[in-house]
C-alpha positions as CSV (number, residue, x, y, z in Angstrom):
1,X,126.9,31.2,-16.5
2,X,124.1,31.3,-14.0
3,X,122.6,34.6,-12.7
4,X,123.8,35.7,-9.3
5,X,121.0,36.5,-7.0
6,X,121.7,39.5,-4.3
7,X,119.7,39.7,-1.3
8,X,120.7,43.3,-0.6
9,X,119.2,46.1,-2.4
10,X,121.3,49.0,-3.9
11,X,120.1,51.5,-1.1
12,X,121.2,49.0,1.7
13,X,124.5,48.4,0.0
14,X,125.0,52.2,-0.2
15,X,124.0,52.6,3.6
16,X,126.5,49.8,4.7
17,X,129.1,51.4,2.4
18,X,128.6,54.8,3.9
19,X,128.8,53.4,7.5
20,X,132.1,51.6,6.6
21,X,133.4,54.9,5.2
22,X,132.3,56.8,8.1
23,X,133.9,54.4,10.5
24,X,137.2,54.6,8.8
25,X,137.2,58.4,8.5
26,X,136.2,58.5,12.3
27,X,139.2,56.4,13.1
28,X,141.4,58.6,11.0
29,X,142.5,55.7,8.7
30,X,143.7,56.3,5.4
31,X,142.5,54.1,2.7
32,X,145.9,52.8,1.7
33,X,146.6,52.0,5.4
34,X,143.3,49.9,5.8
35,X,144.3,48.0,2.6
36,X,147.7,47.3,3.5
37,X,146.7,46.0,7.0
38,X,143.7,43.9,5.8
39,X,145.3,42.8,2.6
40,X,142.2,44.0,0.6
41,X,142.8,46.0,-2.4
42,X,142.1,49.6,-2.3
43,X,139.6,49.3,-5.2
44,X,137.6,46.7,-3.5
45,X,137.3,48.9,-0.5
46,X,136.2,52.0,-2.6
47,X,133.7,49.8,-4.4
48,X,132.1,48.6,-1.0
49,X,132.2,52.1,0.6
50,X,130.6,53.6,-2.6
51,X,127.8,50.9,-2.5
52,X,128.7,49.4,-5.9
53,X,128.9,45.9,-4.7
54,X,128.9,43.9,-1.3
55,X,131.2,41.1,-0.5
56,X,130.2,39.8,2.9
57,X,133.7,38.2,3.7
58,X,135.3,41.5,2.9
59,X,133.0,43.4,4.9
60,X,133.5,41.1,7.8
61,X,137.3,41.6,7.6
62,X,136.8,45.4,7.4
63,X,134.6,45.2,10.6
64,X,137.0,43.1,12.6
65,X,139.9,45.5,11.6
66,X,137.7,48.4,12.7
67,X,136.7,46.7,15.9
68,X,133.1,46.9,15.1
69,X,130.1,44.4,14.5
70,X,127.1,44.6,12.2
71,X,123.6,43.7,13.5
72,X,120.6,43.6,11.3
73,X,117.3,44.7,12.9
74,X,113.9,44.3,11.7
75,X,111.5,47.1,12.7
């Protein structure tokens, strides 16, 4: 089994997860509702929101569901 390389550090994953959580809460969506509408298991959404891991395809589906987009800016 080969080692998987991640290009996002733990702090960045936590920041992205926090912003996804905040967006969900600002829109008053329950976790179960988002899971049902997107087809993403609740444990996966929770893991992403807690910054445990980052699945780009899943994040993209969540962003589409929330009507948001993510931009990366280097300053």
